C-alpha positions in Angstrom: 0.0 0.0 0.0 1.1 3.5 -0.8 0.6 6.4 1.6 -1.6 9.2 0.2 0.3 12.4 -0.6 0.1 15.2 -3.2 3.1 13.8 -5.0 0.9 10.9 -6.2 -1.7 13.1 -7.9 -0.5 16.7 -8.1 0.3 16.4 -11.8 -3.3 15.4 -12.5 -4.8 18.2 -10.3 -7.0 20.6 -12.4 -5.7 24.1 -12.8 -7.9 26.5 -14.9 -6.4 28.1 -18.0 -6.1 31.9 -18.0 -8.4 32.0 -21.0 -10.7 29.3 -19.8 -14.4 29.6 -19.0 -16.9 27.7 -16.8 -17.7 25.1 -19.4 -14.0 24.1 -19.5 -14.3 23.2 -15.8 -17.2 20.8 -16.3 -20.8 20.5 -15.3 -21.8 18.3 -12.4 -25.4 17.0 -11.9 -26.2 16.2 -8.2 -29.3 14.2 -7.6 -31.2 15.9 -4.8 -32.4 13.8 -1.9 -36.1 13.7 -1.3 -35.8 13.5 2.5 -32.3 14.4 3.8 -31.8 17.6 1.8 -29.0 18.8 4.0 -26.8 16.0 2.7 -27.4 17.1 -0.9 -26.6 20.7 0.1 -23.3 19.7 1.7 -22.2 17.6 -1.3 -23.2 20.1 -4.0 -21.5 23.0 -2.2 -18.3 21.0 -1.8 -18.5 20.1 -5.5 -18.6 23.8 -6.4 -16.0 24.9 -3.9 -13.4 22.5 -5.3 -13.8 24.0 -8.7 -16.5 22.5 -10.8 -17.6 25.1 -13.4 -21.3 24.4 -13.0 -23.2 22.4 -10.4 -26.9 21.7 -10.9 -29.1 19.9 -8.3 -31.9 17.9 -9.8 -35.1 17.1 -7.8 -38.6 17.2 -9.1 -40.5 17.4 -5.8 -38.2 19.5 -3.6 -36.8 22.0 -6.2 -38.3 25.0 -4.4 -36.7 24.0 -1.1 -33.4 23.6 -2.8 -33.7 27.0 -4.5 -34.2 28.7 -1.1 -31.5 26.8 0.8 -28.6 26.2 -1.7 -25.8 28.8 -2.1 -26.5 31.3 -4.9 -24.0 29.8 -7.4 -25.8 26.5 -7.5 -28.5 25.8 -10.0 -31.6 23.8 -9.4 -33.6 21.8 -12.0 -37.0 20.2 -11.6 -37.6 19.3 -15.3 -36.8 16.3 -17.5 -33.1 15.3 -17.1 -32.6 15.2 -20.9 -33.4 19.0 -21.1 -30.0 19.8 -19.6 -27.1 18.8 -21.8 -23.4 18.9 -21.2 -23.3 17.0 -17.9 -19.9 15.4 -17.4 -20.3 13.9 -13.9 -23.3 12.6 -11.9 -23.1 12.6 -8.1 -25.8 10.5 -6.5 -26.5 9.1 -3.0 -25.9 11.9 -0.5 -29.2 11.8 1.5 -30.5 8.8 -0.4 -31.5 7.9 -3.9 -34.9 6.5 -5.0 -35.1 3.7 -7.5 -36.9 6.0 -10.0 -34.2 8.7 -9.6 -31.5 6.2 -10.2 -33.0 4.8 -13.3 -33.8 8.3 -14.7 -30.2 9.4 -14.3 -28.7 6.3 -15.7 -30.8 6.5 -18.8 -30.2 10.3 -19.3 -26.5 10.2 -18.9 -25.1 6.9 -20.2 -21.6 8.2 -20.9 -21.1 10.4 -17.8 -18.6 9.8 -15.0 -20.3 8.7 -11.7 -19.6 9.3 -8.0 -21.9 7.1 -6.0 -22.3 7.4 -2.2 -24.4 5.7 0.4 -27.4 3.7 -1.0 -26.7 4.8 -4.5 -23.7 2.4 -4.5 -26.2 -0.3 -5.4 -26.2 1.1 -9.0 -22.4 0.6 -9.4 -22.9 -2.5 -11.6 -24.9 -0.5 -14.1 -22.0 2.0 -14.7 -19.1 -0.3 -14.5 -18.0 0.7 -18.0 -17.9 4.4 -17.0 -15.4 6.2 -14.8 -16.9 5.5 -11.4 -16.0 6.2 -7.8 -17.9 4.7 -4.9 -17.5 5.9 -1.3 -18.8 3.3 1.2 -18.2 3.1 4.9 -17.5 -0.4 6.2 -21.2 -1.3 6.6 -22.0 -0.2 3.1 -19.1 -2.0 1.7 -20.2 -5.3 3.3 -23.8 -4.6 2.0 -22.8 -4.0 -1.6 -19.6 -5.9 -2.1 -18.4 -8.5 0.4 -17.6 -9.2 4.0 -14.4 -7.7 5.3 -13.6 -10.6 7.6 -10.6 -9.0 9.1 -8.9 -8.3 5.8 -9.9 -4.8 5.0 -7.2 -4.0 2.5 -7.5 -7.3 0.6 -11.3 -7.1 0.4 -11.4 -3.5 -0.9 -8.7 -4.2 -3.4 -10.4 -7.3 -4.7 -13.8 -5.5 -4.9 -12.3 -2.6 -6.9 -10.8 -5.0 -9.4 -14.0 -7.0 -9.8 -16.3 -4.0 -10.0 -14.1 -1.8 -12.3 -14.8 1.0 -9.8 -12.5 3.1 -7.7 -13.5 2.3 -4.2 -13.0 4.8 -1.3 -13.4 2.7 1.8 -13.9 5.3 4.5 -12.7 4.9 8.1 -10.0 6.1 10.5 -7.6 4.9 7.8 -9.3 5.4 4.5 -8.3 3.2 1.6 -8.5 4.2 -2.1 -8.5 1.2 -4.4 -8.2 1.3 -8.2 -9.5 -1.3 -10.6 -5.8 -2.1 -11.6 -5.0 -3.2 -8.0 -3.3 -0.1 -6.8 -4.1 0.8 -3.1 -3.5 4.1 -1.4 -3.9 4.5 2.3 -4.8 7.8 4.0 -3.8 8.2 7.6 -4.1 11.9 8.1 -7.6 12.8 9.3 -9.1 14.1 12.5 -11.3 11.8 14.6 -13.8 14.6 14.7 -14.7 13.6 11.1 -16.8 10.9 12.6 -19.9 12.9 12.3 -23.0 12.8 10.0 -22.5 14.9 6.8 -18.7 14.7 6.5 -19.0 11.9 4.0 -21.3 14.0 1.9 -18.6 16.7 1.7 -16.1 14.1 0.7 -18.3 12.8 -2.1 -18.8 16.3 -3.4 -15.1 17.1 -3.4 -14.3 13.9 -5.4 -17.2 14.7 -7.8 -16.0 18.2 -8.3 -12.5 17.0 -9.2 -13.8 14.4 -11.6 -16.0 17.0 -13.2 -12.9 19.1 -14.0 -11.3 16.1 -15.9 -9.1 14.6 -13.1 -8.8 10.8 -13.5 -11.1 9.0 -11.1 -8.4 7.4 -9.0 -6.3 10.6 -8.7 -9.5 12.5 -7.9 -10.4 10.1 -5.1 -7.0 10.3 -3.6 -6.9 14.1 -3.8 -10.4 14.4 -2.4 -9.6 12.1 0.6 -6.3 14.0 1.3 -8.0 17.5 1.2 -10.8 16.2 3.3 -8.5 14.8 5.9 -6.2 17.8 6.0 -9.1 20.2 6.4 -10.4 18.2 9.3 -7.0 18.3 11.1 -6.9 22.1 10.7 -10.3 22.4 12.3 -10.0 19.9 15.1 -12.5 19.8 18.0 -15.9 21.2 17.4 -15.9 20.3 13.7 -19.2 20.3 11.8 -19.3 19.4 8.1 -19.9 23.0 7.0 -16.6 24.0 8.5 -14.7 21.9 6.0 -15.8 24.3 3.2 -13.9 27.1 4.7 -10.6 25.2 4.8 -10.6 24.2 1.2 -9.5 27.6 -0.1 -6.4 27.9 2.0 -5.5 24.3 1.3 -5.8 24.8 -2.4 -3.7 28.0 -2.2 -1.0 26.0 -0.4 -1.2 23.0 -2.7 -1.0 25.1 -5.9 1.6 27.6 -4.6 
């Protein structure tokens, strides 16, 4: 296993061109949760903060709620998915994903990259030919892949190779596993990350990097590293929203 560090993925990290515009930085579609709307709000804000050019939250029944509560730079759509073209990445799962939402997104964006979190991970077999990152905690991993049985690293590596997905197995020592068998371990993170909503932020960071064209494995490693570093800077008293404020100084230091 390789320790996670910027030297592994810095050359892939997206840097906007001086003459670029928002469409060069990609368009992410976040599937809005019907019930746990806060999770969607955390994930979509993180996706925008890390640099995605456009972020649109899609939900047919809760669109007005999202319009009131999301940051002003985020768009909201309540219409047919096919009406919005140019989506490069789909983020689904923060707050939950219904069967009808999942099927609608898969049919509308068959060639998009996918970041699947929480119960949306159940759709990973349907996007196995696309760039795909899944972000399970250990319970979700055992539900959707296989028992860990005391061999966390081996089980995650094997599942990534079988599924053709990049697997981010979250925990005190998060693992990032690639379909080719590479495994990166991330040991720098605050224990105060063990709180509802922090995983939604992580999924959003990874999705925002993939949206900008970063390869899925590098994006997952970078997102995990930034997430962990931000948590260490905050320390005690951390709530998920605090992570957003640490991304800017971390990016400034990283890209200096």
